[in-house]
Kinemage of the C-alpha trace (Angstrom):
@kinemage 1
@onewidth
@group {chain A} dominant
@subgroup {mainchain}
@vectorlist {calphas} color= white
{ca met a 1} P 2.199 -25.031 50.291
{ca ser a 2} L 0.511 -24.844 46.906
{ca asp a 3} L -0.404 -21.161 45.721
{ca gly a 4} L -3.162 -22.548 43.190
{ca leu a 5} L -0.796 -22.870 39.962
{ca ser a 6} L 1.030 -25.979 41.156
{ca lys a 7} L -0.857 -28.312 39.275
{ca asp a 8} L -1.440 -26.523 35.731
{ca arg a 9} L 3.180 -26.092 35.805
{ca pro a 10} L 3.718 -29.602 34.525
{ca gln a 11} L 0.946 -28.954 31.192
{ca phe a 12} L 2.434 -25.099 30.753
{ca ser a 13} L 6.185 -26.118 30.591
{ca arg a 14} L 5.198 -28.952 28.064
{ca gly a 15} L 3.595 -26.461 25.895
{ca ile a 16} L 6.791 -23.866 26.259
{ca arg a 17} L 8.967 -26.721 25.282
{ca leu a 18} L 6.559 -27.503 22.528
{ca val a 19} L 6.512 -23.879 21.163
{ca cys a 20} L 10.321 -23.509 21.409
{ca ala a 21} L 11.331 -26.733 20.105
{ca thr a 22} L 9.045 -25.967 17.232
{ca val a 23} L 10.487 -22.037 16.469
{ca val a 24} L 14.162 -23.898 16.718
{ca ser a 25} L 13.181 -25.928 14.344
{ca leu a 26} L 11.940 -23.529 11.823
{ca leu a 27} L 14.842 -21.454 12.936
{ca val a 28} L 17.183 -24.199 11.748
{ca val a 29} L 15.160 -24.967 8.318
{ca thr a 30} L 15.591 -21.377 7.471
{ca met a 31} L 18.982 -21.174 8.150
{ca gly a 32} L 19.829 -24.203 6.358
{ca val a 33} L 17.692 -22.642 3.635
{ca ala a 34} L 19.409 -19.403 3.754
{ca glu a 35} L 22.999 -21.607 3.679
{ca glu a 36} L 21.587 -23.272 0.546
{ca thr a 37} L 20.902 -19.959 -1.278
{ca gln a 38} L 24.391 -18.466 -0.514
{ca pro a 39} L 25.727 -17.797 -3.769
{ca gln a 40} L 28.637 -20.505 -3.726
{ca pro a 41} L 30.726 -21.181 -6.932
{ca ser a 42} L 30.768 -24.662 -8.881
{ca ser a 43} L 32.716 -26.117 -11.336
{ca asp a 44} L 29.490 -25.337 -13.975
{ca his a 45} L 30.980 -23.945 -16.873
{ca pro a 46} L 32.968 -21.408 -16.915
{ca ile a 47} L 36.098 -20.533 -13.580
{ca arg a 48} L 35.061 -17.259 -12.720
{ca leu a 49} L 38.097 -15.425 -11.822
{ca gly a 50} L 37.664 -11.803 -10.509
{ca met a 51} L 40.294 -8.700 -10.201
{ca ser a 52} L 40.004 -5.593 -9.415
{ca thr a 53} L 42.420 -3.411 -10.436
{ca ala a 54} L 43.869 0.466 -11.472
{ca leu a 55} L 41.662 0.967 -14.968
{ca ser a 56} L 42.411 4.707 -14.214
{ca gly a 57} L 44.138 7.458 -13.097
{ca pro a 58} L 47.670 7.839 -13.009
{ca ala a 59} L 48.698 4.324 -12.070
{ca ala a 60} L 46.137 2.900 -15.290
{ca asp a 61} L 48.555 1.638 -17.596
{ca leu a 62} L 49.990 -0.736 -14.797
{ca gly a 63} L 46.005 -2.282 -14.311
{ca ile a 64} L 45.350 -2.209 -18.275
{ca asn a 65} L 48.707 -4.144 -19.127
{ca met a 66} L 48.204 -6.681 -16.203
{ca arg a 67} L 44.414 -7.324 -17.414
{ca leu a 68} L 45.608 -7.866 -21.144
{ca gly a 69} L 48.274 -10.173 -20.182
{ca val a 70} L 45.820 -12.137 -17.607
{ca glu a 71} L 43.184 -12.171 -20.591
{ca ala a 72} L 45.514 -13.259 -23.530
{ca gly a 73} L 46.910 -16.076 -21.084
{ca ile a 74} L 43.433 -17.410 -19.944
{ca asp a 75} L 42.736 -16.797 -24.124
{ca arg a 76} L 45.651 -19.788 -24.863
{ca leu a 77} L 43.745 -22.253 -21.978
{ca asn a 78} L 40.286 -22.186 -22.846
{ca arg a 79} L 41.714 -22.569 -26.997
{ca ser a 80} L 43.555 -25.375 -25.575
{ca asn a 81} L 41.076 -27.201 -23.217
{ca lys a 82} L 39.298 -29.603 -24.872
{ca thr a 83} L 36.504 -30.415 -21.877
{ca pro a 84} L 34.545 -26.663 -21.654
{ca glu a 85} L 33.776 -26.872 -17.886
{ca gln a 86} L 38.017 -25.952 -17.639
{ca asp a 87} L 36.980 -23.016 -19.559
{ca leu a 88} L 38.459 -19.295 -17.594
{ca glu a 89} L 36.439 -16.270 -17.684
{ca leu a 90} L 37.837 -12.980 -16.057
{ca val a 91} L 35.888 -10.020 -14.531
{ca ala a 92} L 37.528 -6.561 -14.091
{ca met a 93} L 36.611 -3.831 -12.250
{ca asp a 94} L 38.488 -0.344 -11.577
{ca asp a 95} L 39.354 0.759 -8.514
{ca gly a 96} L 41.981 3.617 -9.873
{ca tyr a 97} L 44.193 2.402 -7.109
{ca glu a 98} L 42.378 3.654 -4.799
{ca pro a 99} L 42.010 1.120 -1.343
{ca arg a 100} L 39.062 2.781 -0.665
{ca arg a 101} L 37.604 1.558 -4.363
{ca thr a 102} L 39.041 -1.761 -3.068
{ca ala a 103} L 37.231 -3.864 -1.021
{ca pro a 104} L 33.795 -2.932 -2.398
{ca asn a 105} L 35.184 -4.503 -5.478
{ca ile a 106} L 36.097 -7.329 -3.817
{ca arg a 107} L 33.056 -8.361 -2.214
{ca lys a 108} L 30.978 -7.940 -5.160
{ca leu a 109} L 33.735 -10.064 -7.180
{ca ile a 110} L 33.129 -12.553 -4.320
{ca glu a 111} L 29.467 -12.092 -3.157
{ca glu a 112} L 27.716 -11.343 -6.378
{ca glu a 113} L 30.127 -12.293 -9.249
{ca asn a 114} L 30.871 -15.542 -7.578
{ca val a 115} L 33.718 -15.629 -8.470
{ca ser a 116} L 36.754 -18.904 -7.519
{ca gly a 117} L 39.842 -16.507 -7.357
{ca ile a 118} L 41.445 -13.089 -7.249
{ca ile a 119} L 44.405 -13.020 -9.500
{ca gly a 120} L 46.383 -10.227 -10.852
{ca asn a 121} L 45.485 -7.080 -8.515
{ca val a 122} L 47.436 -4.053 -8.690
{ca gly a 123} L 48.969 -2.325 -6.023
{ca thr a 124} L 50.055 -2.815 -2.318
{ca pro a 125} L 47.454 -0.078 -0.720
{ca thr a 126} L 44.802 -1.685 -2.461
{ca ala a 127} L 46.329 -5.702 -1.558
{ca ile a 128} L 46.561 -4.361 1.763
{ca ala a 129} L 42.834 -3.789 1.949
{ca ala a 130} L 41.763 -7.029 0.032
{ca leu a 131} L 43.392 -9.104 2.501
{ca pro a 132} L 41.263 -9.421 5.417
{ca ile a 133} L 38.396 -10.113 3.104
{ca met a 134} L 40.495 -13.012 1.091
{ca asn a 135} L 41.298 -14.750 4.558
{ca glu a 136} L 37.996 -14.323 5.282
{ca gln a 137} L 36.038 -16.181 2.878
{ca lys a 138} L 38.997 -18.280 1.959
{ca val a 139} L 39.028 -16.795 -1.574
{ca pro a 140} L 42.682 -17.548 -2.848
{ca phe a 141} L 44.412 -13.918 -3.647
{ca phe a 142} L 46.783 -15.105 -6.501
{ca ala a 143} L 49.628 -13.149 -8.538
{ca ala a 144} L 49.202 -9.492 -6.604
{ca tyr a 145} L 51.235 -6.846 -8.990
{ca thr a 146} L 52.935 -6.002 -5.736
{ca gly a 147} L 56.255 -7.440 -3.951
{ca ala a 148} L 55.395 -6.206 -0.353
{ca gly a 149} L 56.122 -8.127 2.561
{ca ile a 150} L 52.642 -8.182 4.404
{ca leu a 151} L 51.638 -10.863 1.186
{ca arg a 152} L 54.642 -12.881 2.338
{ca lys a 153} L 54.210 -13.460 5.523
{ca asn a 154} L 55.929 -16.525 7.687
{ca pro a 155} L 54.561 -18.723 8.602
{ca pro a 156} L 52.204 -17.375 5.129
{ca asp a 157} L 48.484 -16.992 4.637
{ca pro a 158} L 47.069 -19.717 3.341
{ca tyr a 159} L 45.174 -17.887 0.729
{ca val a 160} L 47.568 -15.348 -0.547
{ca ile a 161} L 49.574 -16.793 -3.207
{ca asn a 162} L 52.487 -15.166 -4.979
{ca tyr a 163} L 54.462 -14.720 -8.661
{ca arg a 164} L 57.071 -12.644 -8.497
{ca ala a 165} L 60.248 -11.512 -6.568
{ca ser a 166} L 59.421 -9.242 -3.436
{ca tyr a 167} L 60.514 -5.566 -3.142
{ca ala a 168} L 63.002 -6.666 -0.574
{ca glu a 169} L 64.386 -8.787 -3.755
{ca glu a 170} L 64.383 -6.190 -6.315
{ca thr a 171} L 65.968 -3.843 -3.650
{ca ala a 172} L 68.719 -5.767 -2.639
{ca ala a 173} L 69.826 -6.581 -6.078
{ca met a 174} L 69.987 -2.685 -6.675
{ca val a 175} L 72.148 -2.123 -3.701
{ca glu a 176} L 74.460 -5.032 -4.250
{ca ala a 177} L 75.125 -4.261 -7.636
{ca leu a 178} L 76.293 -0.540 -6.751
{ca ile a 179} L 78.217 -1.071 -4.342
{ca lys a 180} L 79.877 -4.347 -6.245
{ca tyr a 181} L 80.319 -2.812 -9.200
{ca arg a 182} L 80.327 0.585 -9.472
{ca gly a 183} L 81.835 0.821 -5.672
{ca leu a 184} L 79.440 2.897 -3.791
{ca arg a 185} L 79.032 3.348 -0.481
{ca pro a 186} L 75.963 2.706 1.679
{ca glu a 187} L 75.993 6.163 2.790
{ca glu a 188} L 75.977 7.349 -0.843
{ca phe a 189} L 72.568 6.161 -1.778
{ca ala a 190} L 68.864 7.994 -0.996
{ca phe a 191} L 65.078 7.226 -1.557
{ca phe a 192} L 62.387 8.566 -3.361
{ca thr a 193} L 58.707 6.834 -1.913
{ca gln a 194} L 55.327 6.534 -2.322
{ca arg a 195} L 54.151 7.862 1.370
{ca asp a 196} L 51.856 4.207 2.051
{ca gly a 197} L 52.085 0.430 2.167
{ca tyr a 198} L 54.080 0.571 -0.918
{ca gly a 199} L 56.756 2.714 -0.760
{ca asp a 200} L 56.794 1.969 2.551
{ca ser a 201} L 57.874 -1.794 2.268
{ca gly a 202} L 60.324 -0.716 -0.793
{ca phe a 203} L 62.387 1.457 1.161
{ca glu a 204} L 62.380 -1.385 4.318
{ca gly a 205} L 63.977 -3.469 1.864
{ca gly a 206} L 66.576 -1.294 0.714
{ca ile a 207} L 67.319 -0.107 4.200
{ca asp a 208} L 67.722 -3.934 5.092
{ca ala a 209} L 70.261 -4.431 2.393
{ca leu a 210} L 72.004 -1.460 2.683
{ca leu a 211} L 72.438 -2.116 6.571
{ca ala a 212} L 73.741 -5.981 5.456
{ca asn a 213} L 76.369 -4.432 3.399
{ca gly a 214} L 78.046 -1.743 6.215
{ca leu a 215} L 75.174 0.884 6.842
{ca lys a 216} L 75.745 1.951 10.440
{ca asn a 217} L 72.681 3.900 10.822
{ca glu a 218} L 69.089 4.094 9.045
{ca thr a 219} L 69.652 8.207 9.819
{ca asp a 220} L 72.514 8.069 7.111
{ca val a 221} L 70.521 8.076 4.668
{ca val a 222} L 67.942 10.264 3.162
{ca his a 223} L 63.942 9.102 2.850
{ca ala a 224} L 62.160 11.503 0.235
{ca arg a 225} L 58.071 10.984 0.165
{ca tyr a 226} L 55.345 12.131 -1.942
{ca glu a 227} L 51.496 11.538 -1.442
{ca arg a 228} L 50.011 8.842 -3.576
{ca asn a 229} L 47.694 9.639 -6.958
{ca thr a 230} L 49.540 13.048 -6.732
{ca met a 231} L 52.296 14.353 -8.685
{ca ala a 232} L 53.734 16.641 -6.048
{ca val a 233} L 56.995 15.589 -5.612
{ca glu a 234} L 58.802 19.216 -5.372
{ca asn a 235} L 59.100 18.570 -1.693
{ca gly a 236} L 60.698 15.983 -1.561
{ca leu a 237} L 63.339 16.582 -4.049
{ca ala a 238} L 63.701 19.336 -1.541
{ca asp a 239} L 64.260 17.000 1.413
{ca ile a 240} L 67.131 15.433 -0.926
{ca leu a 241} L 68.737 18.668 -1.666
{ca ser a 242} L 68.309 20.356 1.852
{ca ala a 243} L 69.704 17.247 3.492
{ca gly a 244} L 73.311 18.299 1.611
{ca arg a 245} L 74.079 14.524 1.340
{ca asp a 246} L 74.857 14.177 -2.885
{ca pro a 247} L 73.377 11.028 -3.421
{ca lys a 248} L 75.378 8.901 -6.096
{ca ala a 249} L 71.667 6.306 -5.921
{ca ile a 250} L 68.376 7.379 -5.546
{ca ile a 251} L 66.186 4.374 -5.131
{ca met a 252} L 62.481 5.512 -6.538
{ca val a 253} L 59.158 3.791 -5.201
{ca gly a 254} L 56.274 5.228 -6.628
{ca ala a 255} L 54.232 5.157 -9.865
{ca tyr a 256} L 55.977 6.213 -12.921
{ca ser a 257} L 54.072 9.899 -13.785
{ca pro a 258} L 55.565 10.793 -10.498
{ca cys a 259} L 58.902 9.404 -10.724
{ca ala a 260} L 59.409 10.746 -14.433
{ca lys a 261} L 58.641 14.172 -12.994
{ca phe a 262} L 61.085 13.404 -10.099
{ca ile a 263} L 63.684 12.201 -12.695
{ca arg a 264} L 62.842 15.605 -14.689
{ca leu a 265} L 63.075 18.290 -12.066
{ca ala a 266} L 66.259 16.564 -10.456
{ca lys a 267} L 68.381 16.583 -14.131
{ca gly a 268} L 66.554 20.206 -14.976
{ca ile a 269} L 68.804 21.767 -11.391
{ca gly a 270} L 72.004 19.697 -12.159
{ca leu a 271} L 71.671 15.936 -9.728
{ca his a 272} L 72.701 13.128 -12.289
{ca pro a 273} L 73.122 10.332 -9.730
{ca tyr a 274} L 71.605 6.837 -10.666
{ca phe a 275} L 67.882 6.999 -10.619
{ca leu a 276} L 66.731 3.368 -10.071
{ca asn a 277} L 63.203 2.329 -9.997
{ca val a 278} L 61.798 -1.173 -9.043
{ca ser a 279} L 59.412 -3.056 -11.552
{ca phe a 280} L 55.574 -1.696 -10.047
{ca val a 281} L 56.914 1.687 -12.286
{ca gly a 282} L 56.108 0.479 -15.026
{ca ala a 283} L 58.748 0.839 -17.573
{ca glu a 284} L 57.590 0.979 -20.498
{ca ser a 285} L 55.174 4.169 -18.716
{ca leu a 286} L 58.173 5.374 -17.674
{ca gln a 287} L 60.299 5.637 -20.224
{ca arg a 288} L 57.547 7.312 -22.597
{ca glu a 289} L 57.009 10.182 -20.021
{ca leu a 290} L 60.695 10.695 -19.890
{ca gly a 291} L 61.515 10.942 -23.099
{ca asp a 292} L 65.360 11.853 -23.917
{ca leu a 293} L 65.824 12.314 -20.465
{ca gly a 294} L 65.480 9.095 -19.255
{ca glu a 295} L 68.507 8.266 -20.654
{ca gly a 296} L 70.380 5.169 -17.959
{ca thr a 297} L 67.285 4.988 -15.722
{ca ile a 298} L 67.365 1.225 -14.303
{ca ile a 299} L 64.375 -0.513 -13.825
{ca thr a 300} L 64.238 -3.858 -12.037
{ca gln a 301} L 61.911 -6.462 -13.405
{ca val a 302} L 60.136 -9.468 -12.300
{ca val a 303} L 59.890 -11.041 -15.198
{ca pro a 304} L 62.465 -11.359 -18.598
{ca his a 305} L 62.427 -8.896 -20.875
{ca tyr a 306} L 59.986 -9.551 -22.914
{ca glu a 307} L 62.527 -9.225 -26.505
{ca ser a 308} L 64.403 -12.402 -25.290
{ca asp a 309} L 64.771 -15.541 -26.464
{ca leu a 310} L 62.829 -17.442 -24.021
{ca pro a 311} L 60.449 -20.364 -24.757
{ca leu a 312} L 57.856 -19.075 -22.632
{ca val a 313} L 58.442 -15.164 -23.696
{ca arg a 314} L 57.508 -16.411 -27.560
{ca glu a 315} L 54.932 -18.026 -26.797
{ca tyr a 316} L 53.778 -14.659 -24.856
{ca his a 317} L 54.078 -12.778 -28.207
{ca arg a 318} L 52.179 -15.153 -30.511
{ca asp a 319} L 49.465 -15.421 -28.014
{ca leu a 320} L 49.555 -11.998 -27.346
{ca thr a 321} L 49.062 -11.209 -30.949
{ca asp a 322} L 46.309 -13.838 -31.563
{ca tyr a 323} L 44.588 -11.886 -28.637
{ca asp a 324} L 44.565 -8.609 -29.258
{ca pro a 325} L 46.435 -8.051 -32.756
{ca ser a 326} L 46.907 -4.593 -31.593
{ca ala a 327} L 48.551 -4.939 -28.623
{ca lys a 328} L 52.345 -3.820 -27.696
{ca pro a 329} L 54.026 -6.163 -25.026
{ca ser a 330} L 54.776 -5.016 -22.121
{ca phe a 331} L 56.575 -5.908 -19.005
{ca gly a 332} L 53.196 -5.823 -16.991
{ca ser a 333} L 51.036 -7.850 -19.590
{ca leu a 334} L 54.138 -10.611 -19.681
{ca glu a 335} L 53.488 -10.901 -16.162
{ca gly a 336} L 49.813 -11.211 -16.258
{ca tyr a 337} L 50.078 -13.578 -19.110
{ca ile a 338} L 53.077 -15.653 -16.963
{ca ala a 339} L 50.178 -15.684 -13.770
{ca ala a 340} L 47.320 -17.076 -16.112
{ca arg a 341} L 49.592 -19.745 -17.293
{ca ile a 342} L 50.656 -21.047 -13.769
{ca leu a 343} L 47.374 -21.179 -12.709
{ca gly a 344} L 46.956 -23.411 -16.068
{ca val a 345} L 49.580 -25.638 -15.461
{ca ala a 346} L 47.957 -25.749 -11.415
{ca leu a 347} L 44.571 -26.547 -12.805
{ca ala a 348} L 45.448 -29.086 -15.499
{ca glu a 349} L 47.480 -30.856 -12.845
{ca tyr a 350} L 45.091 -31.163 -9.992
{ca asn a 351} L 42.224 -33.979 -9.857
{ca gly a 352} L 39.620 -31.984 -7.209
{ca pro a 353} L 36.876 -29.906 -7.968
{ca ile a 354} L 37.957 -26.632 -9.060
{ca asp a 355} L 36.388 -24.220 -6.497
{ca arg a 356} L 37.855 -21.917 -4.294
{ca glu a 357} L 39.399 -24.145 -1.857
{ca gly a 358} L 40.698 -26.291 -5.005
{ca ile a 359} L 42.290 -23.671 -6.429
{ca ala a 360} L 44.801 -23.173 -3.989
{ca arg a 361} L 45.213 -26.140 -3.341
{ca ala a 362} L 45.967 -27.003 -6.959
{ca leu a 363} L 48.360 -24.122 -6.812
{ca leu a 364} L 50.433 -25.101 -4.195
{ca asp a 365} L 50.372 -28.419 -4.881
{ca leu a 366} L 52.146 -27.868 -7.928
{ca gly a 367} L 56.151 -28.102 -5.943
{ca asp a 368} L 59.223 -27.562 -8.321
{ca phe a 369} L 57.853 -26.753 -12.036
{ca asp a 370} L 59.187 -25.306 -14.958
{ca leu a 371} L 57.645 -22.831 -17.355
{ca gly a 372} L 60.232 -22.022 -20.019
{ca leu a 373} L 61.458 -18.677 -18.054
{ca gly a 374} L 64.648 -19.896 -17.324
{ca val a 375} L 64.660 -20.072 -13.796
{ca pro a 376} L 63.192 -22.205 -10.939
{ca leu a 377} L 59.942 -21.523 -10.016
{ca arg a 378} L 58.047 -23.575 -7.003
{ca leu a 379} L 54.862 -23.621 -5.111
{ca ala a 380} L 54.106 -24.946 -1.544
{ca pro a 381} L 51.967 -24.747 1.458
{ca asp a 382} L 55.206 -23.241 3.043
{ca his a 383} L 56.661 -21.719 -0.133
{ca thr a 384} L 53.768 -19.564 -1.502
{ca gln a 385} L 56.175 -17.387 -3.752
{ca ala a 386} L 57.117 -18.777 -7.000
{ca cys a 387} L 59.978 -16.644 -8.398
{ca his a 388} L 62.885 -15.301 -6.369
{ca his a 389} L 64.927 -13.661 -8.901
{ca val a 390} L 65.085 -10.190 -10.507
{ca trp a 391} L 66.121 -9.297 -13.924
{ca ala a 392} L 67.748 -5.679 -14.435
{ca ser a 393} L 66.735 -3.507 -17.323
{ca val a 394} L 67.688 0.288 -18.588
{ca ile a 395} L 66.826 3.066 -20.518
{ca arg a 396} L 69.215 3.610 -23.745
{ca asp a 397} L 68.327 5.471 -26.697
{ca asn a 398} L 64.963 5.489 -25.682
{ca arg a 399} L 63.860 2.026 -25.254
{ca val a 400} L 63.332 0.473 -22.157
{ca gln a 401} L 66.824 -2.839 -22.973
{ca pro a 402} L 68.169 -5.671 -20.967
{ca leu a 403} L 71.043 -4.954 -18.630
{ca asn a 404} L 73.797 -6.925 -16.719
{ca trp a 405} L 74.491 -5.662 -13.422
{ca glu a 406} L 78.213 -5.347 -14.360
{ca asp a 407} L 77.850 -3.371 -17.175
{ca ile a 408} L 75.858 -0.233 -15.123
{ca pro a 409} L 76.523 2.329 -17.212
């Protein structure tokens, strides 16, 4: 039965199809243009690297030293490059060690500064803020200045590549040394940590080490805390004192200023356990703030002492002086320098395009390699942490000096 419109329907449908096809074609062309205009890293000179780090605030020494070391390493690589397109350039932004500032920095570095990778970011809470963006954008996140477990997943995140030993490895070295060489019992340890992912990571690693060495119950160990980017350590000290456990060792997972204040207050009221800090504290900054009260304070390190005679450390001194004659050596700048040197070795051995994917692949294709550190290094798709060695240091005579564990004072 006809409604009077049936004879027009075929022509009307063809018109609709023609309009739809035209609109779809325009959309495809528009989307293609939009995709083509998105900033993408290229192999053009130079290769840009990004860093969001603490250049201000109570952890500023850490970020400033890390940036200095990366820049000195990059300067060496650029001076030795025979092809300018292999030159590297660092774009560093300040996040003040606050994760709320890290994510916008990372997005700007990727989307506006067009970096091919992020190197040497400082801190665990800031890394936690950056990681979702790195994985989403498929940008390599290399040699972050943190030993947190979230950067060491199993199976690993494909774009997260580490140089340094983990906080779990650092705190395990402390626990095992004091139990083995000084006869401490697991219950005689206590923890003073920053209330965030950094402090939690160090605490969990330490507890695992204590459990492995005979601790029966986690609650037998006192755990005191303070808030990040504050100096409010008094309540943490009160928590340890009020527990009535008389700790023989306090493992500290915090920044240098609050940790120094905690040690000063503790010694001021007659508390004299072993004070042990993980590498992130910044040994030189801690020693500077403690002065004479720093004597005997132990700090684990993820790099050798900067006064050692290892081949790479000698090169570090020469390159640091060439880059900035006024710069003083430090554990932090040595770590940044090592990161840049590892990247240099990876790029020199890689034959593909030096873009985001290429940098990640170049690093993970290294396998076993020797950088002159006196310890084996390895990077592979299933092994994304290059170094597992933990060195020890101690404050003696107002200087941070190397320490053999069996010589713990």
